[in-house]
All heavy atoms as an XYZ file, in Angstrom:
946
protein
N      78.504     82.384    102.520
C      78.989     83.655    102.016
C      79.088     83.583    100.502
O      79.567     82.610     99.958
C      80.345     83.941    102.651
C      81.050     85.141    102.059
S      82.590     85.453    102.919
C      82.292     87.117    103.405
N      78.629     84.608     99.802
C      78.723     84.617     98.350
C      79.844     85.552     97.916
O      80.200     86.485     98.609
C      77.392     85.066     97.754
O      77.094     86.369     98.192
N      80.403     85.313     96.731
C      81.492     86.137     96.235
C      82.821     85.708     96.805
O      82.948     84.679     97.459
N      83.824     86.534     96.529
C      85.183     86.230     96.987
C      85.329     86.421     98.490
O      84.662     87.262     99.076
C      86.186     87.157     96.295
C      86.365     86.906     94.835
C      87.368     87.853     94.210
O      87.405     89.034     94.598
O      88.094     87.405     93.326
N      86.221     85.654     99.053
C      86.617     85.831    100.452
C      87.921     86.612    100.411
O      88.927     86.132     99.882
C      86.810     84.483    101.155
C      85.498     83.693    101.169
C      87.343     84.701    102.578
C      85.653     82.254    101.634
N      87.894     87.834    100.938
C      89.098     88.667    100.920
C      89.960     88.374    102.139
O      89.447     88.214    103.250
C      88.741     90.159    100.848
O      87.882     90.493    101.947
C      88.056     90.489     99.524
N      91.270     88.311    101.895
C      92.212     87.849    102.917
C      93.425     88.774    102.986
O      93.936     89.218    101.953
C      92.690     86.418    102.586
C      91.500     85.453    102.515
C      93.733     85.935    103.595
C      91.836     84.087    101.922
N      93.893     89.027    104.205
C      95.173     89.685    104.442
C      96.095     88.664    105.097
O      95.664     87.908    105.982
C      95.017     90.939    105.337
C      96.358     91.429    105.862
C      94.318     92.055    104.572
N      97.343     88.639    104.671
C      98.354     87.746    105.237
C      99.310     88.560    106.094
O      99.856     89.569    105.625
C      99.147     87.056    104.114
C      98.328     86.278    103.092
C      99.232     85.774    101.972
C      97.601     85.131    103.762
N      99.519     88.133    107.338
C     100.434     88.839    108.232
C     101.430     87.852    108.818
O     101.076     87.006    109.658
C      99.662     89.545    109.344
N     102.655     87.938    108.338
C     103.747     87.078    108.801
C     105.039     87.812    108.493
O     105.135     88.472    107.455
C     103.709     85.727    108.073
C     104.624     84.693    108.708
O     105.864     84.879    108.648
O     104.112     83.710    109.264
N     106.019     87.702    109.380
C     107.265     88.436    109.160
C     108.196     87.781    108.141
O     109.214     88.347    107.784
C     107.999     88.689    110.480
C     108.333     87.431    111.243
O     107.587     86.445    111.134
O     109.340     87.439    111.968
N     107.844     86.631    107.629
C     108.654     85.946    106.618
C     108.044     86.148    105.239
O     106.977     85.589    104.940
C     108.777     84.452    106.938
C     109.518     84.203    108.207
N     108.867     83.959    109.389
C     110.849     84.199    108.476
C     109.765     83.800    110.347
N     110.973     83.946    109.821
N     108.717     86.932    104.405
C     108.195     87.270    103.085
C     108.032     86.026    102.205
O     107.070     85.930    101.434
C     109.062     88.348    102.390
C     110.434     87.827    102.030
C     108.347     88.915    101.178
N     108.925     85.076    102.336
C     108.830     83.860    101.530
C     107.566     83.074    101.878
O     106.867     82.592    100.990
C     110.076     82.988    101.728
C     110.178     81.754    100.851
C     110.194     82.126     99.377
C     111.443     80.972    101.195
N     107.255     82.989    103.151
C     106.030     82.297    103.568
C     104.803     83.022    103.039
O     103.886     82.397    102.506
C     105.950     82.180    105.089
C     104.705     81.402    105.506
C     105.082     80.109    106.178
C     103.816     82.239    106.370
N     104.778     84.357    103.163
C     103.626     85.119    102.650
C     103.458     84.924    101.144
O     102.348     84.725    100.661
C     103.774     86.615    102.959
C     103.547     86.982    104.397
C     103.363     88.481    104.599
N     104.178     89.338    103.772
C     105.361     89.831    104.119
N     105.905     89.537    105.284
N     106.010     90.634    103.293
N     104.558     84.970    100.417
C     104.486     84.818     98.955
C     103.968     83.438     98.563
O     103.108     83.316     97.688
C     105.863     85.044     98.329
O     106.300     86.347     98.559
N     104.499     82.410     99.211
C     104.053     81.050     98.917
C     102.606     80.829     99.298
O     101.842     80.205     98.561
N     102.223     81.361    100.434
C     100.845     81.222    100.896
C      99.881     81.948     99.962
O      98.810     81.439     99.633
C     100.728     81.766    102.322
C      99.470     81.459    103.092
C      99.173     79.972    103.128
C      99.593     82.000    104.517
N     100.277     83.126     99.493
C      99.442     83.875     98.555
C      99.223     83.058     97.282
O      98.094     82.952     96.798
C     100.085     85.216     98.231
C      99.266     86.049     97.282
C      99.911     87.397     97.027
C      99.049     88.206     96.066
N      99.615     89.529     95.810
N     100.293     82.490     96.743
C     100.162     81.666     95.533
C      99.237     80.481     95.768
O      98.384     80.168     94.942
C     101.537     81.169     95.077
C     102.442     82.193     94.421
C     103.831     81.603     94.192
C     101.846     82.697     93.122
N      99.409     79.827     96.904
C      98.577     78.673     97.246
C      97.107     79.071     97.381
O      96.226     78.416     96.827
C      99.088     78.056     98.551
C      98.410     76.783     99.036
C      98.706     75.635     98.080
C      98.907     76.436    100.432
N      96.846     80.138     98.103
C      95.468     80.575     98.340
C      94.782     81.028     97.054
O      93.604     80.743     96.843
C      95.430     81.701     99.373
C      95.753     81.311    100.806
C      95.907     82.544    101.670
C      94.705     80.376    101.368
N      95.506     81.720     96.209
C      94.872     82.266     95.015
C      94.641     81.229     93.926
O      94.029     81.531     92.907
C      95.648     83.483     94.516
C      95.440     84.655     95.490
C      95.912     85.988     94.980
O      96.803     86.029     94.104
O      95.389     87.005     95.473
N      95.057     79.993     94.165
C      94.666     78.898     93.270
C      93.188     78.562     93.461
O      92.565     77.997     92.592
C      95.498     77.648     93.554
C      96.904     77.740     93.068
C      97.611     76.435     93.312
N      98.967     76.512     92.840
C      99.851     75.561     93.000
N      99.511     74.442     93.631
N     101.068     75.701     92.537
N      92.684     78.910     94.610
C      91.264     78.695     94.933
C      90.498     79.931     94.444
O      90.731     81.039     94.939
C      91.107     78.521     96.441
C      89.704     78.497     96.949
C      88.952     77.248     96.540
O      89.509     76.145     96.645
O      87.800     77.407     96.105
N      89.607     79.787     93.463
C      88.917     80.954     92.894
C      88.131     81.781     93.917
O      87.923     82.972     93.711
C      87.961     80.342     91.863
C      88.475     78.974     91.603
C      89.223     78.537     92.822
N      87.733     81.182     95.005
C      86.949     81.873     96.022
C      87.784     82.836     96.873
O      87.256     83.759     97.474
C      86.289     80.817     96.927
C      85.267     81.261     97.937
C      84.070     81.912     97.261
C      84.804     80.074     98.763
N      89.108     82.634     96.928
C      89.980     83.427     97.806
C      90.688     84.533     97.032
O      91.183     84.320     95.934
C      91.051     82.553     98.454
C      90.535     81.396     99.266
C      91.334     80.287     99.481
C      89.258     81.389     99.811
C      90.894     79.211    100.225
C      88.804     80.316    100.557
C      89.628     79.223    100.769
N      90.768     85.715     97.652
C      91.520     86.823     97.059
C      92.353     87.486     98.156
O      91.805     88.030     99.118
C      90.585     87.841     96.425
C      91.343     89.001     95.806
C      90.417     89.950     95.086
C      91.173     91.167     94.626
N      91.596     91.112     93.262
N      93.673     87.437     98.011
C      94.568     88.101     98.952
C      94.623     89.576     98.564
O      95.039     89.932     97.459
C      95.978     87.465     98.931
C      96.919     88.232     99.853
C      95.896     85.994     99.346
N      94.163     90.435     99.474
C      94.073     91.872     99.188
C      95.145     92.697     99.880
O      95.246     93.897     99.658
C      92.674     92.430     99.562
C      91.609     91.805     98.686
C      92.369     92.235    101.038
N      95.961     92.040    100.725
C      97.011     92.777    101.407
C      97.924     91.857    102.182
O      97.576     90.712    102.477
N      99.115     92.396    102.491
C     100.103     91.659    103.255
C     100.724     92.586    104.286
O     100.759     93.799    104.092
C     101.212     91.123    102.338
C     100.733     90.128    101.314
C     101.868     89.604    100.444
O     102.982     89.388    100.967
O     101.637     89.416     99.242
N     101.214     91.981    105.368
C     101.870     92.749    106.423
C     103.011     91.925    107.001
O     102.917     90.708    107.095
C     100.869     93.103    107.520
N     104.082     92.619    107.405
C     105.240     91.922    107.957
C     105.318     92.024    109.478
O     106.203     91.435    110.092
C     106.525     92.467    107.330
O     106.654     93.852    107.605
N     104.410     92.789    110.079
C     104.362     92.882    111.543
C     102.967     93.300    111.973
O     102.113     93.602    111.135
C     105.437     93.837    112.084
C     105.268     95.284    111.634
O     104.130     95.804    111.615
O     106.284     95.921    111.308
N     102.747     93.310    113.272
C     101.419     93.606    113.789
C     100.937     95.017    113.509
O      99.762     95.232    113.226
N     101.845     95.992    113.572
C     101.453     97.379    113.286
C     100.964     97.511    111.850
O      99.928     98.108    111.578
C     102.637     98.323    113.512
C     102.952     98.590    114.949
C     104.117     99.553    115.110
O     104.314    100.451    114.250
O     104.841     99.416    116.102
N     101.735     96.940    110.928
C     101.363     96.991    109.523
C     100.054     96.236    109.281
O      99.202     96.674    108.504
C     102.487     96.410    108.672
C     102.312     96.615    107.195
C     103.473     96.085    106.371
O     104.405     95.442    106.922
O     103.427     96.296    105.157
N      99.870     95.116    109.973
C      98.639     94.339    109.838
C      97.423     95.181    110.211
O      96.412     95.174    109.501
C      98.704     93.083    110.707
N      97.507     95.911    111.299
C      96.396     96.767    111.727
C      96.087     97.836    110.681
O      94.922     98.101    110.379
C      96.710     97.402    113.079
C      96.711     96.434    114.260
C      97.334     97.092    115.491
C      95.308     95.936    114.556
N      97.129     98.434    110.100
C      96.932     99.451    109.063
C      96.245     98.851    107.832
O      95.308     99.441    107.289
C      98.270    100.068    108.660
C      98.901    100.910    109.736
C     100.333    101.320    109.388
O     100.897    100.913    108.370
N     100.941    102.123    110.253
N      96.731     97.679    107.404
C      96.180     97.049    106.206
C      94.723     96.637    106.438
O      93.875     96.816    105.567
C      97.044     95.838    105.765
C      96.391     95.073    104.627
C      98.441     96.289    105.363
N      94.425     96.117    107.614
C      93.040     95.726    107.920
C      92.116     96.938    107.881
O      91.026     96.881    107.310
C      92.939     95.036    109.301
C      93.611     93.679    109.260
C      91.475     94.863    109.709
C      93.747     93.058    110.633
N      92.548     98.041    108.474
C      91.701     99.236    108.482
C      91.498     99.778    107.074
O      90.417    100.255    106.743
C      92.293    100.297    109.402
C      92.096     99.923    110.859
C      92.462    101.028    111.800
O      93.627    101.309    112.022
N      91.439    101.649    112.365
N      92.522     99.665    106.241
C      92.426    100.179    104.878
C      91.617     99.254    103.959
O      90.740     99.697    103.232
C      93.843    100.345    104.305
C      93.875    100.828    102.875
C      95.279    100.837    102.310
O      96.237    101.106    103.059
O      95.413    100.558    101.103
N      91.895     97.953    104.009
C      91.308     96.997    103.061
C      90.009     96.352    103.543
O      89.256     95.827    102.739
C      92.313     95.882    102.740
C      93.627     96.369    102.172
C      93.460     96.857    100.765
C      94.817     97.231    100.176
N      94.711     97.640     98.788
N      89.802     96.335    104.861
C      88.610     95.716    105.459
C      88.354     94.295    104.921
O      87.271     94.002    104.394
C      87.395     96.600    105.268
C      87.541     97.933    105.994
C      86.362     98.823    105.822
C      86.449    100.136    106.534
N      87.706    100.744    106.800
N      89.344     93.416    105.074
C      89.187     92.050    104.558
C      88.220     91.234    105.407
O      87.949     91.574    106.556
C      90.602     91.473    104.682
C      91.143     92.175    105.897
C      90.596     93.581    105.793
N      87.742     90.149    104.807
C      86.897     89.228    105.554
C      87.711     88.508    106.627
O      87.230     88.275    107.732
C      86.288     88.175    104.610
C      85.414     88.798    103.539
O      84.561     89.642    103.887
O      85.595     88.453    102.354
N      88.952     88.149    106.264
C      89.791     87.316    107.128
C      91.226     87.836    107.129
O      91.727     88.280    106.095
C      89.789     85.851    106.628
C      88.396     85.240    106.794
C      90.838     84.995    107.338
C      88.232     83.874    106.155
N      91.878     87.728    108.279
C      93.326     87.900    108.343
C      93.920     86.574    108.796
O      93.399     85.929    109.715
C      93.773     89.046    109.278
C      95.310     89.182    109.227
C      93.290     88.839    110.699
C      95.850     90.455    109.840
N      94.965     86.165    108.110
C      95.726     84.990    108.520
C      96.984     85.541    109.167
O      97.793     86.207    108.520
C      96.043     84.083    107.316
C      94.726     83.584    106.708
C      96.927     82.915    107.755
C      94.892     82.826    105.412
N      97.129     85.288    110.455
C      98.068     86.002    111.306
C      99.017     85.057    112.019
O      98.577     84.060    112.602
C      97.224     86.787    112.334
C      97.873     87.659    113.361
C      98.496     88.884    112.709
C      96.828     88.104    114.388
N     100.307     85.383    112.001
C     101.295     84.635    112.766
C     101.352     85.206    114.186
O     101.032     86.372    114.396
C     102.661     84.748    112.087
C     103.720     83.841    112.693
O     103.362     82.883    113.413
O     104.919     84.076    112.446
N     101.761     84.394    115.140
C     101.909     84.869    116.519
C     103.218     85.630    116.695
O     103.253     86.702    117.278
C     101.864     83.695    117.528
C     100.473     83.079    117.555
C     102.242     84.180    118.931
C     100.377     81.838    118.430
N     104.303     85.062    116.181
C     105.639     85.627    116.396
C     105.987     86.625    115.296
O     106.430     86.248    114.221
C     106.681     84.508    116.424
O     106.378     83.579    117.431
N     105.753     87.908    115.600
C     106.074     88.982    114.663
C     106.680     90.151    115.431
O     106.414     90.312    116.617
C     104.817     89.459    113.927
C     104.196     88.460    113.000
S     102.864     89.171    112.004
C     101.710     89.712    113.255
N     107.470     90.978    114.742
C     108.053     92.143    115.414
C     107.025     93.250    115.679
O     105.907     93.202    115.173
C     109.127     92.615    114.427
C     108.764     92.045    113.108
C     107.949     90.817    113.372
N     107.452     94.236    116.443
C     106.665     95.415    116.827
C     105.459     95.036    117.675
O     105.520     95.135    118.881
C     106.266     96.261    115.623
C     107.475     96.829    114.913
O     108.458     97.189    115.528
N     107.407     96.882    113.599
N     104.382     94.616    117.068
C     103.225     94.121    117.817
C     103.095     92.646    117.449
O     102.942     92.322    116.273
C     101.930     94.869    117.431
C     102.039     96.354    117.755
C     100.726     94.263    118.138
C     100.846     97.178    117.267
N     103.159     91.763    118.442
C     103.049     90.333    118.115
C     101.601     89.982    117.779
O     100.688     90.802    117.901
C     103.614     89.449    119.227
C     102.793     89.448    120.510
O     101.595     89.797    120.478
O     103.340     89.068    121.556
N     101.403     88.752    117.319
C     100.087     88.327    116.869
C      99.010     88.408    117.934
O      97.873     88.800    117.650
N      99.343     88.045    119.154
C      98.341     88.063    120.227
C      97.896     89.491    120.539
O      96.700     89.772    120.660
C      98.871     87.337    121.486
C      99.040     85.841    121.162
C      97.929     87.542    122.672
C      99.781     85.051    122.194
N      98.850     90.406    120.606
C      98.501     91.809    120.845
C      97.730     92.385    119.658
O      96.819     93.191    119.828
C      99.738     92.651    121.147
C     100.351     92.362    122.501
C      99.352     92.510    123.648
O      98.645     93.548    123.708
O      99.259     91.610    124.488
N      98.088     91.951    118.470
C      97.383     92.393    117.266
C      95.922     91.938    117.302
O      95.018     92.711    116.976
C      98.098     91.852    116.026
S      97.456     92.514    114.477
N      95.687     90.700    117.719
C      94.315     90.195    117.839
C      93.521     91.062    118.817
O      92.396     91.484    118.521
C      94.303     88.726    118.328
C      94.912     87.805    117.283
C      92.877     88.276    118.669
C      95.221     86.409    117.796
N      94.118     91.329    119.957
C      93.440     92.149    120.969
C      93.120     93.540    120.426
O      92.039     94.080    120.679
C      94.302     92.256    122.226
C      94.415     90.946    122.987
C      95.378     91.073    124.150
C      95.542     89.747    124.880
N      96.554     89.828    125.951
N      94.045     94.098    119.662
C      93.837     95.439    119.096
C      92.752     95.420    118.019
O      91.926     96.331    117.952
C      95.157     95.973    118.534
C      95.121     97.431    118.156
C      94.828     98.394    119.307
O      95.156     98.091    120.482
O      94.253     99.465    119.023
N      92.732     94.390    117.197
C      91.678     94.249    116.184
C      90.322     94.249    116.872
O      89.386     94.939    116.456
C      91.879     92.948    115.356
C      93.101     93.077    114.447
C      90.622     92.614    114.548
C      93.576     91.756    113.845
N      90.210     93.479    117.939
C      88.949     93.385    118.675
C      88.598     94.696    119.370
O      87.446     95.133    119.335
C      89.003     92.237    119.693
C      89.060     90.870    119.035
C      87.847     90.683    118.160
C      87.815     89.388    117.438
N      86.652     89.261    116.568
N      89.588     95.338    119.983
C      89.289     96.577    120.710
C      88.884     97.709    119.774
O      88.136     98.598    120.158
C      90.479     97.001    121.584
O      91.507     97.548    120.797
N      89.343     97.662    118.530
C      88.963     98.680    117.538
C      87.621     98.364    116.873
O      87.139     99.142    116.053
C      90.040     98.799    116.456
C      91.344     99.366    116.964
C      92.345     99.508    115.850
N      93.643     99.911    116.373
C      94.666    100.255    115.604
N      94.550    100.241    114.284
N      95.814    100.602    116.153
N      87.053     97.228    117.205
C      85.759     96.859    116.645
C      85.807     96.468    115.174
O      84.787     96.526    114.486
N      86.966     96.061    114.700
C      87.104     95.650    113.298
C      86.414     94.301    113.098
O      86.479     93.432    113.947
C      88.584     95.581    112.907
C      89.338     96.905    113.053
C      90.838     96.694    112.890
C      88.830     97.928    112.056
N      85.738     94.135    111.985
C      84.927     92.942    111.721
C      85.711     91.783    111.113
O      85.166     90.702    110.928
C      83.767     93.299    110.781
C      82.871     94.398    111.308
C      82.152     93.979    112.556
C      81.205     95.074    113.014
N      80.949     95.037    114.422
N      86.973     91.990    110.784
C      87.807     90.957    110.179
C      87.926     89.756    111.111
O      88.231     89.914    112.292
C      89.203     91.527    109.872
O      89.056     92.611    108.958
C      90.108     90.478    109.267
N      87.685     88.573    110.573
C      87.837     87.342    111.360
C      89.307     86.931    111.341
O      89.989     87.103    110.334
C      86.940     86.251    110.800
C      85.475     86.597    110.951
C      84.587     85.573    110.326
C      83.137     86.008    110.483
N      82.253     85.256    109.617
N      89.758     86.363    112.445
C      91.186     86.098    112.630
C      91.464     84.603    112.670
O      90.931     83.883    113.514
C      91.676     86.750    113.941
C      91.359     88.248    113.939
C      93.173     86.486    114.145
C      91.278     88.869    115.309
N      92.331     84.181    111.758
C      92.844     82.816    111.769
C      94.324     82.914    112.103
O      95.073     83.627    111.428
C      92.669     82.122    110.407
C      91.186     81.965    110.072
C      93.375     80.756    110.406
C      90.921     81.414    108.678
N      94.737     82.230    113.146
C      96.148     82.210    113.517
C      96.809     81.044    112.799
O      96.331     79.913    112.854
C      96.314     82.098    115.053
C      97.767     81.849    115.425
C      95.795     83.351    115.725
N      97.898     81.353    112.100
C      98.701     80.350    111.408
C     100.093     80.434    112.007
O     100.771     81.452    111.881
C      98.746     80.634    109.902
C      99.589     79.678    109.075
C      98.987     78.278    109.089
C      99.715     80.184    107.640
N     100.494     79.375    112.690
C     101.744     79.442    113.437
C     102.425     78.089    113.520
O     101.809     77.057    113.280
C     101.475     79.993    114.864
O     102.706     80.181    115.545
C     100.571     79.063    115.646
N     103.704     78.123    113.895
C     104.435     76.874    114.109
C     104.239     76.366    115.541
O     104.525     75.228    115.838
C     105.924     77.081    113.846
C     106.572     78.044    114.789
S     108.310     78.234    114.403
C     108.810     79.247    115.762
N     103.727     77.216    116.419
C     103.533     76.849    117.820
C     102.410     75.823    117.969
O     101.342     75.996    117.405
C     103.194     78.073    118.669
C     104.250     79.113    118.680
N     105.433     78.973    119.356
C     104.321     80.312    118.066
C     106.179     80.046    119.186
N     105.532     80.871    118.400
N     102.663     74.794    118.763
C     101.604     73.812    119.026
C     101.312     73.686    120.511
O     100.611     72.797    120.933
C     101.938     72.451    118.412
C     103.170     71.818    119.040
O     103.846     72.465    119.863
O     103.456     70.654    118.708
N     101.827     74.622    121.278
C     101.631     74.636    122.720
C     100.169     74.982    123.038
O      99.620     75.957    122.522
C     102.570     75.673    123.340
C     102.527     75.708    124.839
O     101.420     75.645    125.421
O     103.594     75.807    125.450
N      99.550     74.178    123.881
C      98.151     74.387    124.241
C      97.907     75.765    124.848
O      96.843     76.355    124.660
C      97.694     73.290    125.218
C      96.215     73.275    125.433
C      95.765     72.110    126.297
O      96.304     70.996    126.125
O      94.874     72.321    127.137
N      98.908     76.305    125.563
C      98.759     77.638    126.153
C      98.603     78.713    125.084
O      97.831     79.651    125.250
C      99.938     77.958    127.071
C      99.927     77.101    128.313
O      98.870     76.745    128.827
N     101.106     76.738    128.792
N      99.362     78.599    123.989
C      99.212     79.540    122.873
C      97.809     79.442    122.287
O      97.174     80.453    121.998
C     100.227     79.259    121.759
C     101.589     79.845    121.985
C     102.689     79.022    122.162
C     101.797     81.222    121.992
C     103.955     79.551    122.354
C     103.055     81.763    122.183
C     104.137     80.918    122.361
O     105.379     81.443    122.546
N      97.355     78.228    122.088
C      96.028     78.022    121.505
C      94.970     78.691    122.371
O      94.131     79.447    121.873
C      95.720     76.518    121.335
C      96.711     75.884    120.356
C      94.280     76.310    120.863
C      96.677     74.360    120.320
N      95.012     78.433    123.668
C      94.042     79.033    124.581
C      94.133     80.555    124.563
O      93.110     81.243    124.554
C      94.265     78.514    126.002
C      93.844     77.071    126.190
C      94.134     76.608    127.600
C      93.751     75.150    127.787
N      94.126     74.651    129.118
N      95.354     81.074    124.569
C      95.538     82.521    124.620
C      95.004     83.210    123.362
O      94.315     84.221    123.453
C      97.019     82.863    124.810
C      97.252     84.318    125.108
C      98.669     84.635    125.533
O      99.519     83.713    125.582
O      98.932     85.820    125.807
N      95.287     82.664    122.174
C      94.802     83.312    120.954
C      93.283     83.201    120.820
O      92.637     84.131    120.338
C      95.502     82.814    119.661
C      96.987     83.092    119.708
C      95.235     81.374    119.374
N      92.730     82.102    121.266
C      91.281     81.953    121.191
C      90.596     82.900    122.181
O      89.579     83.516    121.859
C      90.868     80.502    121.422
C      91.424     79.527    120.384
S      91.156     79.996    118.669
C      89.528     79.330    118.422
N      91.157     83.045    123.375
C      90.610     84.005    124.347
C      90.710     85.437    123.823
O      89.840     86.264    124.072
C      91.350     83.905    125.684
C      90.728     82.957    126.671
C      91.286     83.144    128.068
N      92.732     83.024    128.131
C      93.399     81.908    128.430
N      92.739     80.811    128.713
N      94.705     81.895    128.459
N      91.804     85.723    123.099
C      92.008     87.075    122.573
C      91.002     87.411    121.469
O      90.717     88.578    121.227
C      93.437     87.227    122.058
N      90.473     86.385    120.779
C      89.462     86.658    119.770
C      89.666     85.988    118.417
O      88.912     86.244    117.479
N      90.672     85.128    118.289
C      90.839     84.392    117.031
C      89.690     83.398    116.881
O      89.126     82.937    117.864
C      92.183     83.656    117.024
N      89.358     83.069    115.641
C      88.279     82.109    115.403
C      88.805     80.747    114.975
O      88.042     79.776    114.955
C      87.256     82.627    114.364
C      86.523     83.837    114.908
C      87.913     82.937    113.043
N      90.096     80.676    114.631
C      90.692     79.395    114.248
C      92.194     79.444    114.484
O      92.801     80.513    114.469
C      90.403     79.073    112.788
N      92.762     78.274    114.700
C      94.188     78.114    114.984
C      94.697     76.976    114.114
O      94.223     75.840    114.233
C      94.359     77.771    116.470
C      95.775     77.753    116.976
C      96.294     78.846    117.654
C      96.594     76.636    116.812
C      97.576     78.837    118.165
C      97.885     76.622    117.318
C      98.371     77.721    117.989
O      99.643     77.714    118.485
N      95.627     77.283    113.206
C      96.142     76.284    112.275
C      97.658     76.274    112.354
O      98.291     77.330    112.350
C      95.702     76.604    110.819
C      96.262     75.587    109.839
C      94.185     76.676    110.712
N      98.233     75.082    112.414
C      99.693     74.970    112.426
C     100.224     75.051    111.002
O      99.591     74.573    110.053
C     100.123     73.666    113.076
C      99.876     73.674    114.573
C     100.452     72.435    115.207
O     100.095     71.330    114.831
N     101.342     72.642    116.152
N     101.388     75.661    110.841
C     101.967     75.853    109.515
C     102.181     74.540    108.774
O     102.115     74.520    107.558
C     103.268     76.646    109.603
C     103.022     78.108    109.918
C     104.294     78.922    109.962
C     103.963     80.383    110.221
N     105.146     81.216    110.373
N     102.385     73.462    109.465
C     102.551     72.168    108.824
C     101.275     71.641    108.188
O     101.312     70.695    107.409
N     100.145     72.258    108.469
C      98.845     71.803    107.951
C      98.260     72.759    106.929
O      97.068     72.706    106.652
C      97.856     71.679    109.108
O      98.347     70.829    110.093
N      99.084     73.616    106.365
C      98.593     74.675    105.485
C      97.749     74.150    104.333
O      96.695     74.690    104.032
C      99.771     75.510    104.941
C      99.370     76.332    103.739
C     100.288     76.421    106.032
N      98.187     73.091    103.694
C      97.505     72.659    102.473
C      96.112     72.090    102.696
O      95.311     72.060    101.784
C      98.367     71.666    101.701
C      98.712     70.434    102.509
O      98.602     70.481    103.742
O      99.098     69.426    101.892
N      95.786     71.664    103.877
C      94.458     71.078    104.100
C      93.644     71.879    105.108
O      92.570     72.376    104.782
C      94.591     69.623    104.595
O      95.422     69.598    105.756
C      95.174     68.727    103.530
N      94.142     71.994    106.307
C      93.374     72.625    107.378
C      93.124     74.109    107.167
O      92.071     74.613    107.546
C      94.073     72.407    108.723
C      94.002     70.977    109.197
C      94.640     70.789    110.559
O      94.588     71.723    111.379
O      95.185     69.709    110.793
N      94.072     74.808    106.553
C      93.883     76.246    106.364
C      92.724     76.530    105.413
O      91.877     77.368    105.695
C      95.166     76.912    105.859
C      95.083     78.423    105.697
C      94.741     79.101    107.021
C      96.375     78.969    105.141
N      92.656     75.825    104.298
C      91.551     76.018    103.357
C      90.215     75.739    104.050
O      89.255     76.486    103.886
C      91.703     75.096    102.148
C      92.619     75.629    101.085
C      93.828     76.224    101.394
C      92.258     75.524     99.753
C      94.668     76.704    100.415
C      93.101     76.009     98.746
C      94.307     76.602     99.081
N      90.184     74.677    104.809
C      88.975     74.320    105.535
C      88.607     75.406    106.545
O      87.438     75.810    106.645
C      89.201     72.983    106.256
C      87.972     72.189    106.630
C      87.240     71.717    105.389
C      88.385     71.011    107.475
N      89.605     75.906    107.289
C      89.365     76.953    108.281
C      88.817     78.217    107.632
O      87.868     78.826    108.145
C      90.648     77.261    109.054
N      89.394     78.619    106.517
C      88.919     79.840    105.830
C      87.459     79.682    105.430
O      86.641     80.564    105.652
C      89.796     80.143    104.601
C      91.207     80.542    105.032
C      89.162     81.237    103.755
C      92.210     80.598    103.895
N      87.145     78.556    104.832
C      85.759     78.336    104.376
C      84.794     78.275    105.557
O      83.682     78.800    105.496
C      85.690     77.073    103.524
C      86.348     77.271    102.178
C      86.364     75.999    101.369
C      87.057     76.232    100.027
N      87.175     75.020     99.230
N      85.222     77.646    106.649
C      84.353     77.525    107.827
C      84.089     78.869    108.488
O      82.959     79.165    108.853
C      84.973     76.569    108.850
C      84.873     75.111    108.458
C      83.450     74.602    108.424
O      82.660     74.919    109.329
O      83.125     73.894    107.462
N      85.120     79.691    108.675
C      84.920     80.949    109.398
C      84.258     82.018    108.547
O      83.682     82.954    109.072
C      86.222     81.502    110.025
C      86.851     80.504    110.943
C      87.206     81.970    108.975
N      84.324     81.863    107.223
C      83.686     82.877    106.380
C      82.203     82.576    106.264
O      81.414     83.384    105.887
C      84.337     82.939    105.021
O      84.101     81.776    104.296
């Protein structure tokens, strides 16, 4: 992929989103174009901004991450989905991948695996 990789961050913790945005934007290839605090807002931001990637938490209010993934897919949106979560349960991993996510990264691995996942899926 040439040019910037546009990213939306969806997590209900504003501090995590802010820190993640700062971390991601240190990489010249990444540009955070939107943020969301829940699944409903994430869907709105994706439709408006049409990012290459959304980095999505599973545990969010209103529409959780898994339902958000299903809705992204059912609406035919082209945004690729990376799940970033604290959950390490194999059932969660299987469920998000079946729903349509392309990568699953644990929050404890943000500094290494997330950058790699973004570059791989883009």
